C-alpha positions as CSV (number, residue, x, y, z in Angstrom):
1,M,0.1,0.0,0.1
2,I,3.0,2.3,0.7
3,V,4.6,1.7,-2.6
4,F,0.9,2.5,-4.5
5,L,0.5,5.5,-2.5
6,L,4.2,6.7,-3.7
7,V,3.4,5.9,-7.3
8,F,0.3,7.6,-7.1
9,I,1.4,10.9,-5.3
10,T,4.1,10.8,-7.8
11,L,2.2,10.3,-11.1
12,Y,-1.0,12.4,-9.9
13,G,1.3,15.1,-8.4
14,G,3.5,15.2,-12.0
15,M,-0.1,15.8,-13.6
16,H,-0.7,19.0,-11.7
17,A,2.9,20.1,-11.9
18,Y,2.2,19.8,-15.7
19,L,-0.8,21.8,-15.5
20,F,0.6,24.3,-12.9
21,F,3.4,25.4,-15.5
22,K,0.7,25.5,-18.4
23,A,-1.6,27.5,-16.5
24,R,1.3,30.0,-15.6
25,A,2.8,30.1,-19.6
26,A,-0.7,31.3,-20.5
27,L,-2.0,33.5,-17.5
28,E,1.2,35.0,-16.6
29,F,-0.1,35.3,-13.1
30,G,2.0,36.3,-9.9
31,L,3.4,34.8,-6.6
32,T,-0.4,35.1,-4.7
33,T,-2.3,33.6,-7.5
34,G,0.4,30.8,-7.8
35,L,0.4,29.9,-4.3
36,G,-3.3,29.8,-3.9
37,L,-3.5,27.6,-7.2
38,A,-0.6,25.5,-5.7
39,L,-2.4,24.9,-2.3
40,F,-5.7,24.0,-4.2
41,M,-3.5,21.5,-6.2
42,L,-2.1,19.9,-2.9
43,L,-5.8,19.5,-1.4
44,M,-6.8,17.8,-4.8
45,I,-3.6,15.3,-4.7
46,L,-4.4,14.5,-1.3
47,A,-8.3,13.9,-1.6
48,P,-8.7,10.6,-2.3
49,I,-6.4,9.7,0.9
50,L,-8.2,12.3,3.0
51,V,-11.7,11.0,1.5
52,H,-10.6,7.6,2.9
53,I,-9.8,9.0,6.3
54,L,-12.7,10.9,6.7
55,E,-15.1,8.0,6.3
56,R,-13.1,5.7,8.6
57,Q,-14.0,8.7,11.2
58,N,-17.5,8.2,10.1
59,W,-17.6,11.9,8.9
60,E,-19.8,10.7,5.7
61,S,-21.1,14.1,4.5
62,A,-17.8,15.4,4.5
63,A,-16.4,12.4,2.6
64,R,-18.9,12.6,0.1
65,S,-18.5,16.4,-0.5
66,L,-14.8,15.9,-0.8
67,A,-15.3,12.7,-3.1
68,Y,-17.1,14.5,-5.8
69,V,-15.0,17.6,-5.8
70,G,-11.8,15.8,-5.6
71,Y,-12.7,12.8,-8.1
72,I,-14.3,15.2,-10.7
73,W,-11.2,17.3,-10.5
74,M,-9.4,13.9,-11.1
75,A,-11.1,13.5,-14.7
76,L,-11.1,16.9,-15.5
77,L,-7.1,16.9,-14.8
78,F,-6.7,13.5,-16.8
79,L,-8.8,15.0,-19.5
80,F,-6.6,18.2,-19.9
81,F,-3.6,16.4,-19.6
82,S,-4.3,14.0,-22.5
83,S,-5.8,16.7,-24.5
84,S,-2.9,19.1,-24.0
85,L,-0.3,16.2,-24.8
86,L,-1.5,15.9,-28.1
87,L,-0.4,19.7,-28.6
88,D,2.9,19.1,-26.8
89,V,3.6,16.2,-29.4
90,H,2.4,18.5,-32.4
91,R,4.9,21.1,-31.5
92,L,7.8,18.4,-30.8
93,L,7.0,17.2,-34.4
94,L,7.0,20.6,-35.8
95,H,10.4,21.3,-34.0
96,L,12.3,18.0,-35.2
97,L,11.1,18.8,-38.8
98,A,12.8,22.3,-38.2
99,L,16.0,21.0,-37.2
100,L,15.8,18.4,-40.2
101,S,14.9,20.7,-42.8
102,Q,16.7,24.2,-41.6
103,K,13.3,25.9,-41.9
104,D,11.1,27.9,-39.6
105,F,7.7,26.2,-38.8
106,S,7.0,28.4,-35.7
107,N,3.8,30.0,-37.4
108,F,2.6,26.3,-37.2
109,S,2.9,26.5,-33.3
110,P,-0.1,27.5,-31.2
111,A,0.6,30.3,-28.7
112,A,0.9,29.2,-24.8
113,S,-2.8,30.8,-24.0
114,V,-4.4,28.5,-27.1
115,R,-2.1,25.4,-25.7
116,F,-3.9,25.8,-22.4
117,F,-7.3,27.2,-23.2
118,A,-8.1,24.6,-25.9
119,P,-7.4,21.5,-24.0
120,A,-9.0,23.1,-20.9
121,L,-12.2,23.8,-23.0
122,V,-12.0,20.3,-24.3
123,A,-11.8,18.8,-20.9
124,A,-14.4,21.0,-19.2
125,L,-17.0,19.8,-22.4
126,A,-15.8,16.2,-21.8
127,T,-16.5,16.1,-18.2
128,I,-19.9,17.5,-18.5
129,Y,-21.0,14.9,-21.1
130,G,-19.1,12.1,-18.6
131,L,-21.5,13.2,-16.1
132,F,-24.3,12.5,-18.3
133,E,-22.9,9.4,-19.8
134,A,-22.3,8.0,-16.1
135,G,-26.0,7.4,-15.5
136,S,-27.1,6.5,-19.4
137,I,-27.0,2.9,-18.3
138,R,-27.3,0.7,-21.1
139,V,-28.8,-2.7,-21.9
140,E,-26.2,-4.9,-23.6
141,K,-28.0,-8.4,-24.9
142,L,-26.2,-11.5,-25.7
143,T,-27.8,-14.7,-27.1
144,I,-26.0,-18.1,-26.8
145,R,-27.7,-21.3,-28.6
146,T,-26.3,-24.7,-27.2
147,P,-28.1,-28.2,-27.0
148,E,-26.7,-28.2,-23.4
149,I,-29.9,-26.1,-22.4
150,P,-32.6,-28.9,-22.4
151,A,-35.5,-28.7,-25.0
152,E,-38.0,-28.8,-22.1
153,V,-36.5,-25.7,-20.5
154,G,-36.0,-23.7,-23.8
155,S,-34.2,-20.8,-22.4
156,L,-32.7,-19.3,-19.5
157,R,-32.1,-15.4,-19.0
158,I,-29.4,-14.3,-16.8
159,A,-28.8,-10.6,-15.8
160,Q,-25.4,-9.6,-15.1
161,I,-24.3,-6.7,-13.0
162,S,-20.7,-5.6,-12.3
163,D,-18.5,-2.9,-10.8
164,L,-21.5,-1.0,-9.0
165,H,-18.7,0.3,-6.5
166,L,-21.9,1.2,-4.1
167,G,-20.4,3.9,-1.5
168,L,-20.2,7.7,-1.2
169,I,-20.6,8.2,-4.8
170,V,-22.9,5.5,-6.3
171,R,-26.0,5.3,-4.3
172,Q,-29.6,4.6,-4.0
173,T,-30.6,6.5,-7.3
174,R,-27.9,5.0,-9.5
175,L,-28.7,1.4,-8.2
176,E,-32.6,1.8,-8.5
177,K,-32.2,2.7,-12.5
178,I,-29.8,-0.6,-12.8
179,L,-32.4,-2.5,-10.9
180,N,-35.3,-1.4,-12.8
181,L,-33.6,-2.2,-15.9
182,V,-32.8,-5.9,-14.4
183,E,-36.4,-6.5,-13.3
184,Q,-37.9,-5.2,-16.7
185,A,-35.8,-8.2,-18.3
186,H,-37.7,-10.7,-15.7
187,P,-34.2,-12.9,-15.3
188,D,-34.2,-16.3,-14.2
189,I,-30.6,-15.6,-12.4
190,L,-29.0,-12.4,-11.4
191,V,-25.0,-12.7,-11.4
192,S,-22.7,-9.8,-9.7
193,T,-18.9,-10.4,-11.1
194,G,-17.5,-8.2,-8.4
195,D,-16.8,-4.6,-6.8
196,L,-20.4,-4.6,-5.7
197,V,-19.2,-2.1,-2.9
198,D,-16.5,0.6,-2.9
199,G,-13.2,0.7,-1.2
200,E,-15.2,3.1,1.3
201,I,-18.3,1.3,2.2
202,C,-21.8,2.6,2.2
203,H,-23.3,2.8,5.4
204,D,-26.7,3.4,3.6
205,E,-29.2,0.2,4.3
206,A,-31.5,1.6,1.4
207,V,-29.1,-0.3,-1.1
208,V,-28.9,-3.2,0.6
209,E,-33.0,-3.1,0.8
210,L,-33.1,-2.4,-2.9
211,L,-31.1,-5.3,-3.7
212,Q,-33.3,-7.7,-1.4
213,A,-36.1,-6.8,-3.4
214,V,-34.8,-8.4,-6.5
215,N,-35.5,-12.1,-6.4
216,P,-35.1,-14.1,-9.6
217,R,-36.5,-17.6,-9.4
218,F,-33.5,-19.2,-9.6
219,G,-31.4,-17.0,-7.4
220,K,-28.5,-14.5,-7.2
221,Y,-25.1,-15.3,-7.3
222,A,-21.9,-13.2,-6.7
223,V,-17.9,-13.0,-6.8
224,T,-15.6,-10.9,-4.9
225,G,-13.6,-8.3,-6.7
226,N,-10.6,-6.3,-5.9
227,H,-12.7,-4.0,-3.9
228,E,-14.2,-6.2,-1.6
229,F,-10.8,-6.6,-0.1
230,Y,-10.0,-2.8,-0.4
231,A,-13.3,-2.5,1.7
232,G,-12.8,-5.1,4.1
233,L,-13.6,-8.5,2.9
234,D,-15.8,-9.7,6.1
235,R,-17.6,-6.7,5.9
236,A,-18.3,-6.8,2.2
237,L,-19.7,-10.5,2.1
238,K,-21.8,-9.7,5.0
239,R,-23.3,-6.7,3.2
240,T,-23.4,-8.7,-0.2
241,E,-25.1,-11.9,1.7
242,K,-27.5,-9.6,3.3
243,A,-28.7,-8.3,0.0
244,G,-29.4,-11.9,-1.0
245,F,-26.5,-12.9,-2.9
246,R,-25.1,-16.4,-2.3
247,V,-21.2,-15.2,-2.5
248,L,-19.1,-18.1,-4.6
249,R,-15.5,-18.4,-3.2
250,G,-14.0,-21.2,-5.1
251,E,-17.6,-23.3,-5.2
252,R,-19.7,-24.8,-8.1
253,I,-23.1,-25.4,-7.7
254,D,-26.1,-26.8,-9.7
255,V,-28.7,-24.6,-10.4
256,A,-32.2,-26.1,-11.2
257,G,-30.6,-28.9,-12.5
258,V,-30.2,-27.4,-15.9
259,L,-27.2,-25.0,-15.2
260,S,-23.7,-25.1,-13.6
261,I,-22.2,-21.9,-11.7
262,A,-18.6,-21.6,-10.5
263,G,-17.1,-18.7,-8.7
264,V,-13.8,-17.6,-7.8
265,D,-12.1,-15.0,-5.7
266,D,-10.5,-12.0,-7.3
267,P,-6.6,-12.5,-7.3
268,E,-6.4,-9.6,-4.9
269,A,-7.1,-12.1,-2.2
270,R,-3.5,-13.3,-2.4
271,S,-2.4,-9.8,-1.0
272,F,-4.8,-10.1,1.8
273,R,-4.1,-13.9,2.7
274,R,-7.6,-15.2,1.9
275,E,-7.2,-17.2,-1.3
276,A,-9.7,-20.0,-1.5
277,G,-7.5,-23.4,-2.1
278,L,-8.9,-24.8,-5.4
279,S,-7.5,-23.8,-8.9
280,E,-10.0,-23.0,-11.6
281,K,-9.2,-26.1,-13.4
282,Q,-9.7,-28.4,-10.2
283,L,-12.9,-26.4,-9.2
284,L,-14.5,-27.1,-12.7
285,S,-13.2,-30.6,-12.9
286,Q,-15.3,-31.2,-9.7
287,D,-19.3,-32.0,-9.8
288,A,-21.4,-29.2,-9.0
289,E,-23.1,-29.1,-5.7
290,P,-26.3,-30.9,-6.2
291,A,-29.8,-29.0,-6.2
292,P,-33.2,-29.9,-7.3
293,D,-33.3,-31.1,-10.9
294,L,-36.2,-29.8,-13.0
295,S,-35.0,-31.7,-16.4
296,G,-34.4,-34.8,-14.9
297,R,-31.4,-35.5,-17.4
298,K,-28.1,-36.9,-16.9
299,Q,-25.8,-35.0,-19.6
300,R,-23.6,-32.2,-19.2
301,K,-24.8,-29.1,-18.1
302,F,-23.8,-25.4,-19.6
303,T,-21.5,-24.1,-17.0
304,I,-20.8,-20.5,-16.4
305,L,-17.9,-19.3,-14.4
306,L,-18.0,-16.1,-12.6
307,K,-14.4,-14.2,-12.3
308,H,-14.1,-10.6,-11.8
309,R,-11.0,-10.0,-13.8
310,P,-11.1,-10.7,-17.4
311,V,-8.5,-13.3,-17.9
312,A,-8.9,-16.6,-19.4
313,D,-7.2,-19.7,-17.5
314,S,-5.6,-21.7,-20.3
315,S,-5.9,-24.8,-18.1
316,A,-9.3,-24.3,-17.9
317,L,-10.6,-23.8,-21.6
318,G,-13.1,-26.3,-22.3
319,L,-14.3,-26.8,-18.9
320,F,-16.5,-23.9,-18.7
321,D,-18.8,-22.5,-21.5
322,L,-19.2,-19.2,-20.4
323,Q,-17.0,-16.8,-18.3
324,L,-18.7,-13.8,-17.2
325,S,-16.0,-10.7,-16.1
326,G,-15.9,-7.1,-15.4
327,H,-13.4,-5.0,-13.4
328,T,-11.9,-3.0,-16.7
329,H,-14.8,-0.5,-17.1
330,K,-13.7,-0.4,-20.9
331,G,-11.3,2.4,-19.0
332,Q,-14.0,4.3,-17.9
333,I,-12.7,7.6,-19.3
334,Y,-11.3,7.8,-22.5
335,P,-8.3,7.8,-23.4
336,F,-7.4,5.6,-20.1
337,T,-8.9,2.8,-22.3
338,L,-6.0,2.8,-24.3
339,L,-4.0,1.9,-21.3
340,S,-6.4,-0.4,-20.2
341,L,-6.4,-2.6,-23.1
342,L,-2.3,-3.1,-22.5
343,F,-3.1,-4.7,-19.4
344,Y,-6.7,-6.5,-20.7
345,P,-6.9,-7.4,-24.1
346,F,-10.5,-8.5,-23.4
347,D,-11.5,-5.2,-22.3
348,A,-15.3,-5.2,-22.9
349,G,-17.9,-7.5,-25.2
350,F,-18.1,-10.7,-26.6
351,F,-14.9,-13.1,-27.3
352,P,-14.8,-16.4,-28.4
353,L,-12.2,-18.8,-26.7
354,A,-10.5,-21.8,-27.3
355,K,-11.9,-25.6,-26.9
356,G,-15.6,-23.9,-27.0
357,S,-15.5,-21.7,-24.0
358,R,-16.4,-18.0,-24.4
359,L,-16.0,-14.8,-22.6
360,Y,-18.2,-11.7,-21.7
361,V,-16.8,-8.8,-19.9
362,S,-19.1,-6.0,-18.9
363,R,-18.2,-2.3,-18.9
364,G,-19.5,-2.1,-15.5
365,S,-22.5,-0.7,-14.0
366,G,-21.5,2.0,-11.8
367,T,-18.4,4.2,-11.6
368,W,-15.1,3.9,-9.5
369,G,-13.3,7.0,-8.6
370,P,-14.5,9.9,-10.7
371,P,-18.8,9.4,-11.1
372,I,-17.9,10.2,-14.9
373,R,-17.6,8.0,-17.9
374,F,-16.4,9.3,-21.3
375,L,-16.9,6.9,-24.1
376,A,-17.5,3.8,-21.7
377,P,-21.0,3.8,-21.1
378,P,-22.4,1.8,-18.1
379,E,-24.0,-1.6,-18.9
380,V,-26.5,-3.9,-17.4
381,T,-26.0,-7.2,-19.5
382,M,-28.7,-9.8,-20.4
383,I,-27.7,-13.1,-21.4
384,E,-30.1,-15.4,-22.8
385,L,-29.2,-18.9,-22.9
386,M,-31.5,-20.8,-25.7
387,H,-31.7,-24.7,-26.8
388,A,-30.6,-25.5,-30.3
389,E,-29.8,-28.6,-31.8
390,L,-26.3,-29.4,-33.2
């Protein structure tokens, strides 16, 4: 955690320094203005840490207010930095071209004021749009036809929510919108693929009651994400179970005799020495926990693997039919999407895998940190498994 904080403060502080010098070059302000701006930036650099401290002290209102200001500022700064960097690359290319050609291209380089105000305007507009996009939850539909769903059952509908990050910012109003979309689809099963709660635990019992009210006929199932461990695993599990979910931690169960669902802990468990023992291959090779059989059949059941991070274990391919994951948010704020792709090539959407396995990665239903999404809208996923002959 100390290493993480040092890296975060260094990178985030560097972005603030970049903005400071850009603003000073454009506005040519004096010592008093510069000192005031520097103090504000210092507060914003420390805001995520202060938010955590405030909530741990049960000063939730103060924590929420600072979270909104600090995290919206984080998005604004990132978008400014990204836009401004493009202009700096443009200036660098002009400089290199001038050196190579021995010609003057300074007329093609924008003034310092333009290099500050243009990215600032882009960042402001993108941030405002992102606030609205974060609340514009889309329903993504996926249909899979398979003989492993028996003809007498016909079809099963599964609703997937992921990365809600219920806490200081994502609260009752957002959750109501998400669950309304779920209930409109009348799913047979509801699954949560991790990060249901955020690093700052939400004390609002209303969100638990909203989740309790959703009762698909074949139940609700969840797995841990990294934020369940940051939040305090025992408390996070208690809230998730109170909301009506069965949390699968290295478990595989039979659902209604027609479906098998397995779930594994997020790898962050290793950092907290809370990892379940079985590998994915071992887990998926076992028989599922029995349940009342609606079909009476003996053949292999369609197997769903719930796993927070969209990484496919090569040794488990062919042992599951569909892996449901989240975690990436598709970067949440473009162009962070490009960095996310470096770590998670399966960043969002549907991906066929080897040996008949499949992977679907949700963009997430909530937001982490900034309450903003830019070119990565939130989603609720509806998966329909339909019987089909080979």
